[in-house]
N, C-alpha and C positions, 0 to 999 in steps of 0.2 A: 284148629283141628276139631272136627265134628265126631262125636262118639255117641253110641246108644247108651242111655243111662238106665241103670237098674234101680228104678224107683221103689222096688220092694225092699231095698237096703235102707235102713233107717237113716244112716249118715248121708246117703245120696239124696233121699227124700228131703232131708233138712237143708241141703245145699240148694235144691230146686226151690223149696219154700222161700229161702232167703232171697233168691233172684226174683221170684214172683213178688214178694213183699216190697222190695226196693223199687222194682219197675212199676208195679200197680199203684204204689203210693204216688209216683209222679203222674201216672195216668189219671188217678182220681183228682189230683190238683188241676190237671188239664181240663177235665170234664167239669170240675167245679162242684164236686160232691164229697161228703164225708162218709156216705153210705155206699161204698163200691163193692158189689158182691164178690169179686175175685179175692178181695182182701180178707174175707171171712174163711177162706179155705185154709185148713191147717196141714201141717206136715204129715199127719196120720192119714188124712184124705188122699194126699199125693202117694203115700206109701201103699195104700190099698187100691189105687186106681188101676184099671185094666187098659188104660190108654198107653201109647208109646211115647217115650220122652227121648229127645236127642239134645245134646248139649254142645255148645261151642266153648272149647277150653283155650284159655290164654295163660301161658306160664303156670299151668297147674290149677288155675282158678276157673270156676264155672262162670262164664261171662254172659251167656245167653242160653235160652231153652225154648224148644218148640215141642208142643204136645199135640199128638195127632191120633186119629182113629180111622180105620178103613172099614166101611160098612157098605156092602152091596156095590162094590167098585166105586164108591164115593170116598174121597179123602176129606176128612173133616179136620180142620185146624182148630183145636180147642184153645190153644194159647201160644203166643209167640212173644217172649219177653227178653229184654236185655238189661243187665245191671246198669244203672245210670252212669257209672264210671266209664262204661264202654259204649255209650251212646255215640252215634254218628261215625262209627268205624266200619259200617257195612256188615255187621254181624247178623242182624235180622235178615238182610238180603241173602247172605250166605246160607243161613238155616232154611229159609224159604226155598231157595234154589235147590238145596240138598233134597228136601222131601219131594218137591215137584219133579225132580229128576231121578229119584231112586225108586219110587213106588208106582205101581201100575194102578191107574184109576181112569174113569171116564169123566169125572167131574170133581173138582175141589171146591170146598165152600169154607167160608170164614165169616164171623160176625164181629162187629166192633161198634163202639159208640159213634154216632153221627158226627160229633165234634172232634173225634180223634183223627185229625187231618194227616199227621205223619203216617199212621197205619194205613189209612185209605190210599195215600199216595204210593206207599210201598206195594200194596196189593194191586193197584191199577197198573203200576210199572210192570208187573208180572202177568198182565192180561186179565185180571179179575174185573168183572163188571157188576155193578149193583143190580140186585133183583128184588129186594124187599126192604121195607122200613116198617118199624113198629115201636111201640112203647110198652115194654113189659111191666110187671107189677112194681118193680123197684123204681120205675119212673125215668130211667135214663134212656133217651131215644137211641135205638140201635138200627144198624143196617146190616144186610147180609150181602156178600159178594161171592161170585163163583167164576170159575174158569173151566172151560171144557178141554178135554184131552183125549186124543185118539190113542187107544191102547195098541 
């Protein structure tokens, strides 16, 4: 079940934080870095965020989270994480389908590490295509993907 999450609620923000930490720790290992910027985000940052959060709930447990923003008809996927215990159960796919099918946008974009092959496969499965690569100050090579949508 997918629900909108009230990230301004401290308890909900803490649950989101826990999913982020567990998932991003696995991603940091995949990338091969100890300095992974998403891991420095605290629950207070999540609580104060103006982005939208949607969660996939399994037996009352927050198993996955997608964080989005919509700016000028562009859907920005800021994060898509699944708790490791729920990997390979289609949760990221369902969350992505949900936001792509629920919101009106002309273009959706997402960024990930170049070596994050599972994420890249997921986005490409949904029609995203790479349009940019760069190395930000933290040194982890990234790529950006986008998909166009007729409103």
